[in-house]
C-alpha positions in Angstrom: 0.1 0.5 0.1 2.7 2.7 0.9 3.9 1.6 -2.3 1.4 3.5 -4.6 0.8 6.0 -2.2 5.1 6.4 -3.1 3.5 6.6 -7.3 0.8 8.8 -6.1 3.5 11.6 -4.4 5.0 10.8 -7.6 2.3 12.7 -10.0 1.6 15.2 -7.1 5.2 16.1 -7.5 4.8 15.6 -11.2 1.7 17.9 -11.9 3.7 20.8 -8.8 6.5 20.9 -11.3 5.1 20.7 -14.4 3.6 24.2 -14.9 7.0 26.4 -13.8 9.2 24.3 -15.5 7.1 25.0 -18.3 7.0 28.8 -17.4 10.6 28.8 -17.4 11.2 27.0 -20.6 8.8 29.3 -22.4 11.3 32.2 -21.5 14.9 30.7 -21.5 14.5 28.8 -24.2 11.0 29.2 -26.2 11.3 26.4 -28.8 11.6 23.5 -26.7 8.1 21.7 -27.1 5.8 21.8 -23.8 6.2 17.8 -24.3 10.0 17.7 -23.9 9.5 19.5 -20.5 7.1 17.8 -19.3 9.2 14.4 -20.0 11.1 16.0 -17.9 9.0 16.8 -15.8 7.8 13.1 -15.5 11.4 11.9 -15.0 12.7 13.8 -12.7 9.3 13.2 -10.0 9.6 9.3 -10.4 13.4 9.6 -10.4 13.3 11.7 -6.7 10.1 9.4 -5.6 11.8 6.5 -6.3 15.2 7.0 -4.9 13.7 8.3 -1.5 11.1 5.9 -1.2 13.4 3.0 -2.1 15.6 4.7 0.6 13.4 5.3 3.3 10.8 2.2 2.5 12.1 -1.4 3.6 9.4 -3.4 1.9 9.2 -0.9 -1.1 7.5 -2.0 -4.4 9.0 0.0 -7.1 6.5 -2.1 -9.5 3.4 -0.8 -7.7 4.4 2.6 -7.3 5.6 3.0 -11.1 1.8 1.7 -12.1 0.6 4.8 -10.3 2.4 6.9 -11.5 2.3 5.8 -15.2 -1.3 5.8 -14.8 -2.2 9.6 -13.3 0.7 10.7 -15.6 -0.5 9.0 -18.8 -4.5 11.1 -17.5 -2.2 14.3 -17.1 -0.6 14.8 -20.1 -3.6 13.3 -22.0 -5.2 16.7 -20.6 -2.7 18.9 -21.0 -2.5 17.9 -24.7 -6.2 18.2 -25.6 -5.9 21.9 -23.4 -2.7 23.1 -25.6 -4.0 22.0 -29.3 -7.6 20.8 -29.4 -8.7 23.1 -32.8 -12.3 23.0 -31.1 -11.6 24.1 -27.4 -9.7 27.5 -29.1 -12.9 27.3 -31.4 -15.0 27.2 -27.6 -12.2 29.5 -25.3 -12.6 32.1 -28.1 -16.4 31.8 -28.3 -17.0 32.6 -24.1 -14.8 35.5 -24.6 -16.9 37.6 -27.0 -19.2 39.9 -26.3 -22.4 38.4 -25.9 -20.9 34.8 -26.5 -21.4 34.6 -30.5 -19.3 33.8 -33.1 -20.1 33.2 -36.4 -18.9 29.9 -38.6 -18.0 31.7 -41.5 -15.4 33.6 -39.3 -14.8 29.6 -37.5 -14.3 28.9 -40.6 -12.9 31.5 -42.7 -10.7 33.1 -40.1 -9.7 30.5 -36.9 -9.5 27.3 -38.7 -6.4 28.7 -41.0 -4.4 30.4 -38.4 -4.3 27.5 -36.4 -3.7 25.4 -39.3 -0.9 28.1 -40.2 0.4 27.6 -37.6 0.2 23.6 -37.1 1.8 24.1 -40.3 4.5 26.2 -39.3 5.7 23.6 -37.0 6.4 21.2 -39.3 8.6 23.3 -40.9 10.4 24.1 -38.2 10.7 20.2 -37.5 11.8 19.9 -40.9 9.2 17.7 -41.5 8.0 19.7 -44.7 8.9 22.4 -46.9 7.6 24.6 -48.9 8.0 25.2 -52.6 6.3 28.4 -53.3 2.8 27.8 -52.5 3.2 24.0 -51.9 4.1 21.8 -49.1 6.6 19.1 -49.7 7.2 16.0 -46.9 11.0 16.1 -46.7 12.9 12.3 -45.9 11.9 12.9 -42.3 8.5 13.7 -43.2 7.7 10.8 -45.1 9.6 8.0 -42.5 7.2 9.7 -39.9 4.2 9.3 -42.1 5.3 5.6 -42.9 5.6 5.3 -38.7 2.4 6.8 -38.5 1.0 4.4 -41.2 2.0 1.1 -39.1 0.8 2.7 -35.9 -2.8 3.5 -37.0 -3.4 -0.1 -38.8 -1.6 -2.0 -35.4 -3.9 0.1 -33.5 -6.9 -0.6 -35.9 -7.1 3.4 -36.6 -9.5 3.9 -40.0 -10.8 6.8 -41.4 -11.1 9.0 -38.6 -12.9 12.1 -40.7 -10.8 15.5 -40.8 -7.0 13.4 -41.0 -7.1 10.9 -42.9 -6.7 12.4 -46.3 -4.1 9.5 -47.3 -4.1 10.8 -51.7 -4.6 14.4 -53.2 -8.2 13.4 -54.9 -9.5 12.1 -50.8 -8.4 15.9 -49.9 -10.2 17.0 -53.1 -13.4 15.4 -52.4 -13.5 16.8 -48.5 -12.7 20.6 -50.3 -15.4 20.0 -52.9 -18.0 18.5 -50.0 -17.7 21.5 -48.2 -18.4 23.8 -50.7 -21.2 22.3 -51.6 -22.9 22.4 -48.0 
C-alpha cells in the first residue's frame, strides 16, 4: 500500500513541477516543445520519489509505485495535450470571450481555422517534416519516414478513417474540399 502512495506522491510532484518548468522553458528556450518539458518533469518526479522511497521504505515495491505514477502521468499528459492543441477547445474559449458569446460560423471557418492550421504547418516546417515550395508543402525525408511510422501505428491500432486528418491521397482531399463547397 505504501508503494502505491509513493506512486501517487510522484504524480503530485509531477503536476506541481510541470507548470513552473513550462514557464521557465518558455523564457529560457521558447523553441523547446512543451512535451519535452513534460517528459523531463516526469523523469525528475519519478526518479526523485523512487530514490527517496527506496532509501526510506524497507518494503518498497517499485512496480506498484510505477504503475500508479504511469497512470496518473498519462491522465495529466492527455489533459495537457487537449488543452494545449485542441482546435475545438480554442474555438470554445474564443466563443466564451466574445461579447454576447457568439461567433459566426463563417468567421470560424474562414479566419480562425486557417490561422490554426498555419501554426501547425509552421511547426512541421520547424521540425523539418515538410518544406515549402512556392505555395505547396512537400514532405521531407524525415516527414515521409514519420508518416510511414504513423500509418503503421494506425494499422496496428485499427484506426481507420478518422475524418479530418485522413487524407491519404490528393483525390481524398479534393473530395472533402468539394463536399465543403457544396454545403
